[in-house]
Structure formats: structure tokens, C-alpha cells
N, C-alpha and C positions, 0 to 999 in steps of 0.2 A: 502492501501500500504507498502511494507517493507523500509524504507530508503536507502537498499542495492538498491533497483527497484530504489525508487526515483532516485540516485545519475547518479544513469544507464543512465536513462533517459532525465535528464537536462545533463550529460557531451556529449550524443549524442545530444542533442539540440545543447551546444553551439560550439562540431566540425562540424557537419552541418554550426550551423550560419558562423564558418571560410571559412565554403568551399566552401560554393555559393558565397563568395566576396573576394575572393580570386583571381577570372582568371577576369583581364580583367584591373588587378587593375594600370597596370601603359602602358598600350597596348595603350590608350587612348591616345591625346593629351591634355595638358590642353586647358578647355573654359576660356571666359574673365576670368568671377566671380573669379574662383578658381587662374589666374597667376598675377591677378592683386590681391589676396589676398598676394599670398606668396611675389609678389614684398613690399605691404606695411607691409607685418610680419618679412621680411626681414631685413628691413633696424634697426638700436639701441631703442631700448625699448621706447624715447622719443618722435623720427621719428615717431613709434609705430601709437600713441596719435593724436600725430599735423597730421600725412595725415587720419584718422577718421574724422578729422571736416570736408574733402571735401567726403567722404562715406556715405552710407545712415545706419548704420550699431551700433551698439555698438562695446566694445573692448574686452569682457571677450574671446571670438575665437581666434583674432590675436592676442593679447598678450599666448594665449597654444603657438599657431603656431608658432610667435617668439622661445618661448623656446625648441620647439621640433625640429624648425630645426637647433638650437643650438646642439640639440644632437643628431639629426639621419640625418644634409643635407638637401638639398630641391631639389631630385629628385623627378617626377615622384609619385615612389613607396612610400617615404618617406611622403611625406606632404601629401595624402593621407590616409597613413593607424592611421594618428589622428581621424581620420572621422571613421576608420572602429575598435579602440579599443573605439568607443565610442557606434556602431552600437552594437558589440557581446557583449558589458557593457549595451546596453539598456535590450538584450535577459535575460541576468541572471538580470539584477532589476526587470521587470516586473514578473520574477520567485518568487523571495522573497518579494515582496508585493502582488501578485497573495496569494499565500503559507501561508503568513501573516494574510491576511483579508479576503482570502474567501476557503481557502483551499487547499489542495495539486494537486486536480485536477486543477481546478482554475490559480493554478501557473501555473504549468508544460504547458497545453491548452494558458494559454496568451503566453508563450516562444516559446510554437512552433507557432504561426501569427507572431509572430516577426520576429522568423528567418528567417521567408521563403518569407516574405514580398517580389515582388521584387523592389520596390519605398526604402524599408527602404536598400534593398542591393544596391542601384546605390546610394544613396547618401552616403554610407560607400562609395566608389571608389572616393568620390569624394571630395577636401578639401574646404568644406563652414561649415556653421554650423549647419548643416540639424541635424546631431546627436546627435550634445549636444542639440541643442534646447530639443527635447522629454527625455532627458535624465534629465537632471534637472528642465523638468518640473514633469517628476516622482518623484523626489526627494523632487523638494513642496508640490503634494499630499500626498505622503509618510511618508512625514515630522506631517505636517498639521491632520491625520488623530493619526498618533501617539502620536500625541502633545493632542485631541482630546480626548481620551481611558486614557491618563494617569496625564493630567494636571502639566505634571512636568515642570519647568521653560526651562528646557536646550531644551526640543522640542520646545519650542515657539522658542527660538533659532536659532535651525539649521531651520524651517522651513521660519524665517525668512531669512536666508545666503540662501536657495537654491533660492524662491522666489527673491532675488537681484543675485544670478548667473543668473534666465531666468531671470531675465532684463535687466543686463549686456549682453546677449547673445543674443537677440533682441528682437526688439521695440513687437512685438507680444507678450513679453512675460506678457505686461500688462491687454493682454486678460485673464492671469489666476485669476487676483483679483476678479471677478465677480463670477468664478467659489465659489471659497471659500466664498464668501458671502452668497450665495444660499447656498450653504450643510451649515453650521455653522447656518445660517437665522434656517430654516427647525428643525434641530436639537434642538436649543432652549434649550441648555444647559447653568446653570448657570457659568453667566459671560465669554461662548466663546468670544462673540461674539465680547468684549472688547477687551478682548486678543487676537481677530485676528487682532482688528483694531491697536491695540499696536506693534505687528510685524509688519504690512503691514504697519505703520508708518514706524518702524526700514527701510524694504526693500529700503522709498523712503528717507528717510534720505540718505543711503549707497547711493542711485540713486544721489544726487543731486548736487553729482561732473563732473557727467556725461551730466547734467541738459543742460545745456549752450548749447551744442554741439548737441545735441540733437533739440534745439530748429533751431538751426542756418538750421542742414538736415534738416528739415517743413518746412523751407521756400522753399526750391527750389522744386518746381514744378513737374521737370524731371522728379529727383528721383521715382516717382511716375505714372511717364504716359507709360511706356514701360509696363506697370503692367494692365493698362484696352487696352493697345495695345493687351495683350497674351490671355486675357478672354471675346477679343469684341464677339459680337453673344452669351456669356452665358448670359441670364438670371441669377437675384442674385439669385430669391428661385431653383436658380438649383445648386447651389453652396456644398450647404452642401452636397448633392445625388454625386456630383462627389469628393468632402475630402472623405465619405466612400465608396464611390468604390473605390482608388486609394489607401487604408487603404483594401484596399481588395484584397488577394491571387490571383491573374491572375482576379481580376477584372478592367475594365475598366481604361486604364492612362483617363488624360488628351491628348489634340490632340498636343499643341503643345514636349509633350514625344517624339510624333512617330519620327524623325529623328536618335532618341538617338538608335531601330534599337528593342524595344522592341514588340512581339508578341502581334497583337491586333486582335485575334479572337474574332467574336460579341457568338457565342456558348460557346465556354471559358468567356466571361463577364460575358454572361448572366448568364450563370452555376455558378459561384462563388457569383456571388451575391444576387443570389437564393440562396445556401448555405450561406451567412454572415447574410443572411433579419433572416434565421431563427435562427440562432449562436446569435447575437446582441438582437433579441426576447426573446429567453430561457436565454439568457444571465441576460436580466433587470427581469420576473422571477422569476428568482434563487436568485440574490440578490435581490428581493423586499420579496422572500420568508424568507430568512434566514437577515433579516436588522433589528429583535430583538440582532443574536448576531453581528453582526457589525453594528451598524450604520450607523459611521461614517462612514468609508467605500462603504458603497453600497452606500452613499448619494454622497459619492463623488467623487468616478467611474463615476457618471453618468451625475453629474457638472462638472464635470473639462471634458468629452469628451464635452457636450452638450455647455453650457455655452462662452465659447473662440469663439466656429462659430458664436455665435448668436450673439456674440458680433460685431467679423471682418463683421461680415454684416450688420450692422448699421452704424459703422463706413463708409463702400462703399457702403455707400447711398451718401459718400460725400466728401469723399478720394475711391480712389482706391489703396486699400490693400489686398484683398482677391485673390489671387491666390491659388486655390483648387494644389490638391501635392506638397507644396513647402511651407509657412508658418504655413499654417496651420499642420502642421507635430507635431507641442507640444503638440498635443493633441491625439498624433498614441495608448501612452500608454494607457489611459484611453481605450481607441477600444478597445484595445487588451484586457485586462483586462475582459471588458465585456460578449466581445466574447470569452475570456480562460473560463468564469463563463459556458457561454451555452454549450458549445463545453465538460468541464465537464456534464453536467448536460444531455446530451444527453442521454436517453434510446430505446432499454438494449444497456447498455453498450459496447455488441459485436461490434456496430455501429460507435462507438470512432474511433479506428483504421483506420476504411474504408473511416467514412469521411478524417481524421488528412492525410488518405492517397489520397483520390480525392483531398484536397485544394494542397496538395505536386504537384500533375499532373497538377491542374490548374496555378501554381506554375512556373513550368519546360517551360511549355505551353509559357511563356514572358517571362522569364529565355533566356532560350538556344539558340532564334531567338538573345537578345540579345549579349548574352558572341561572335555569329557568324556573329555579323554585322562588316562590315570591318573597319579597326582604323579608325579613327577622327586625321586627321596631316597635314591638309594642315597650317596650322600655325607653325607646325616640321617641313618643308621640309621647308616653304619660310627662317624662320632664317636657315637654312640651306643652303640653296643660297646665302643670301645675306655672311655667313663668309666665303663661298667661294668667293665671287666677288666683292663686294667693298671694297675698301680700307681703314686704318685707317682711312685718315682725309678725306672720303666722309660722308655725311650728308644723314639722311633716313626719310623720313616725311611718315606718315601716314595718311593717307586720313580716315580716318573712327576709329570704336574702335578697332582694333585689331591691338593696342602699345601693352597691356601687356601680352598676346600671345607669342608676337616676340619678346619681350625687354626678356623675360625670358630668351627663348631659345636661344637668341641672345648671353646672360652672362651666360645660360650654358655653349656656347661652346667656351666661354673668349671673345667673341667681343666685340671692346670696341668705338663705332660708336657716330655720331651725333647723339641724335633723335630730334626727332619736328614730334608736334601732327597739324593738321588740320581738324575742329578748333582750334586755341590754346588752347582755354578751356576746352578743354575736356584730356590736361593732369592732368586738379586737380583729377578728378578721370575718371580714363580710365575703370570702366567697367560702364559705364554710357553715352547711345548716344542715344539721344533722335533727331530726324532728324527732327524731326517736327518742333521744334519749334529752333535745326540750323537752315532753310529753310527761317522761316516767319524772316529771318533779314540779310535782303542780303549785306547790309552796313556791316556788320561786316565782312562775307564771305569776302568780299570784299579786307577789310585791313586789315585779314588775311594773305589771297593771297597774297596780297604785300609785307608785310613785310616776308615771308617765301622765296618767290626771292628773292628782299631787302637781307635777311639776306644772303641764301646762294652764291651770287652774294660777299655777303661782306666776308665772310669766306672759301668759297675756293675757290676766286680768278679763274683765266684766264685754262681751261681745266680741271675744280673740274667735281667731278661727283655729282648730288642729285638725291637720289633713294627715290621713291614712291611705297609705300606696298596701294595701294586701296581698297578700301571697297563698292560695288555697290552702288553712292546714288547721282544719276545723282542730283538733285535740290541740294544738298553740293560742290559736289566737281565739278561742271563744271566752279565754279568761281576760282581753283586753278589754271587748266586744261589752260583756257584762261591766266592764268600770264605765263602757262611753255611753253605757244605755242613761249616766246621770247628763250628758248632755244634750245639745239640741240636736240634730241630726239638719245639717242643708242642703235639704236632695234640691236644688235648682244648681249643687256644684258638685253631684255625683256622675259621673260616667263609670257607668257599672260595668263597659267593655274594659276598661283600662284595668278596672278594678282603685278604683278613684271614691273616698268621701272624707266628704267633708263635714264638722261637728262646730257649735258657736257653744263659745262659753258664757253658762246661763250667771245671770247675777245672784245676788246671797235668797232671794224669797223665788229664785226657778223660774227669771222669765231673762230673756234676753235682754 
């Protein structure tokens, strides 16, 4: 393959990656985790770190988003474009890695799979760390293999820094460590395991500054209960197949993605699954045949694909941490490298563009309905309604997990209202709402309801307005509405569709 042709194909794939990631970039309103990320990152830097003590994630993405907002603003397209940058960057990074370790064809095949994967497209349009995580995971693998090949200290330092970046991006970064152990142990190169342990000790040493916050986050069980709800009914043995499905262009995405509008054709999913099983088998065979030329790379690609998923499955026996199609995305680059090597090994070669075209069509079958889905903008509309109708001295109470999204849009509209959360505790982390644990403590719910209504009377005074942005959790919110029964509903300011309710503080004699 000529260098000009190679560069032309790579440029086409990068342009394709940009083209499929830019539609709908700002069409949908931010969802809860996105808006919470933006609200945290929008603080001054010391407050960003302090705010994450009540979060469930390490700080790297939030710090990067903090500076990104400083440079480009906090609009929807602006905050999501950071993820788009890493999403497109991942396409280039898997090409560079595949080309270096397995040849040009494998690099282009891996880049193609990364470019058109619907889930990678979605995360490139999401203001979260889910494209940064696989990017730094791939850097970790790349530098490890380069260090094993070259023995130079600088590559071990680069591996330690990339591994630390993965740990500081997401707690699942720890699952990359056993992949490196397996690859290096099997290689049995003199001194390699000692160097690996020294490099990983360096990672941990860098991470120690964050360790107290990790311990504090881990003691809050509610941060993991929602994962158990999301994967309810999915046996543990089906988690890894669900991950591989999610990595496949046009494959079957986990059911909790259905509300996003992705196409879910059973025929397309099974066709994509069959093609990908064949490509993974061909890729594994190709890496095995080429292990003499690139033994470290072949082992690392397999180990970095399988070991983190097995480790997450093992931990999930005790704590629900495995969520197919999300945190497992750190192994997506290794998946692309193995399957890309398989695509490059297809014979006769004339079948390669035919298979690529088939995968592109399968990917489009999922993406086109996603692009065409109705805009998700309920909380964007709720904020606009409140900005029009709520006075500057009014109080707004969020009965449920909608505060971060509405607060984000209220800030964009220049509104400055008094905001409270119900229950009061969820203000500490506006992205976590565990209805089961909240409903299990009715005494706390009653106290919070009494405090909110009492505070509204004291702050607003006679005739003041208290707005409630509701979320349909009757077992939790009923205690608040029992207290609100003492106030006067303002029916003309109620919007049932947006679940916004308004109450007026009455006078001492009960009259407004």
C-alpha cells in the first residue's frame, strides 16, 4: 500500500468520524450527568476538586472541562466538543497503534471500526469522560508495548503517566493493571515484570493524593445502587457478550440506550454480531501467527481486551460496577485493534471493502434513527418556563433529580433564583438519586419537607411564591406535598406537562 493511498484513506476515515459525530451535537438538552459535570467544572479550580468529594469519579475530566469551558464557554456544543475531540482523536490513535504493531491494514481497519461505532459516536456527543477513558487506556497499552520492545526508561515513565491518567479519569482504570500483568508475565522478558511493578508503583504514588477521596466515595453505597437497577435481569455471564455487542457497529446496544432513539433491528444486530465474531476470530488468529514479529503487542491487545472485563465481572459479584456499554469502554481500543487485524487478514482482499461497506450500513441502521429522534429538551423547556414566570425573589424546589439540568439552563438564561433540593441531601451530588434508600427513611423525608416549607415561609413572606419542579417518585415526594398542602396552589402558573407547580405563601390568617 502506497504512503499516499494510506494517508488518503486515513484522512477519509477522520473526516467520516467528524461527519458522523457533529449531527445532533447541540440538538438534545444536556442530561443529568452532563449538566452536573458542567456545573462542577464551571467552578474555580479548587472548588472543582472539593465538589468531587461528593461525586463518584476522579478529577481529570472535570479539570480538563474546567479549562475547556474557560476557553470556549459552557454552551451545549462547546462542552460536548471536548468529548468529540477525544472521540476523533481515538480514531487516529488506534490507527497509529495498529500500524506500528500489526501493519497498515490492521491500523486502518481499527480506525474504521472506531470511526463508525454508534456508541462511540454517542459518547463523542456527551459531556462526560467516556471518550477520554479509552483514549488514555490506549496510550497506556501503547507505551507499555513500546517499553517492552525498547527497554528505554522514558517509555516506562510514559506508561506510568498514561496509567495514572486512566486512574484519574475513572475508577475502572484500575482494571487495566491486570491486563499488563498478564501480558508481561507471559512474555517472560528479563527484568520486564520488575520494571512493570515499578511503573505501576509510580502510578499509585501519583494517585495517592486522590485516594482519601476515593475511600470516601466508596463508602456511599447509593453511588452503585443505580447500576444494579440498570443491569437488573442481566446475568453476570452475559455482561461481556453485551459489551462486545455494544462495541460492534450496528450491534445490539444494552436496553437502557433505547430511549436515545438508536435503531434496534434484530436482523441488523445478529448480522453485525456474526460479522464481528468472524473478525475477532480472524484477528486473534492473525495476532497469533504474527506473535514472533510483535509478541508484546499481540499479547497486550488480547490482555487489555479480556482482563479488564473479567476483573470488572469479578468485582461485580460483590459490588455492582459492571455496566455494559459505558465503563467497559476502556477496552474498546483493544477490541478495535483485534477486529481491525481480522479485517486486514480477510482473503480474498476484494472482500475487505465489501465487509467494511456492510458494517457501515449496519452502523447507519442504528445511527439514522438516532439522528432523527425527537429532541430531548424537557428540562431546557422547564428552565425557560421558570425564567419567564418565576420572580427573582421566588424559591424553586426540585423534588427529585432534575436540579442539575434545570439549574444549568437557568444559569444560561441569566436567572438567579433561590434553589433547594428535596430531599436536602441530594444537593451534595445532583447526579445521584437512589429512590430506594431515600424512601427507606421517612423520618428524614418529613424533616426535610418541614424545613423546606418553614424556610420558604421565613424567606419569602406573605404572598411569596414557591415553585416545585417535580419528578414522579411518589414514595419520596409525598411527604413534601403533605407539607405543601398548607400553602395555596396557584393554578394559573402550573404546567402539568413540564411537572412544574406553584404555591403562594398565605398570611397568618390563612389568606394569601
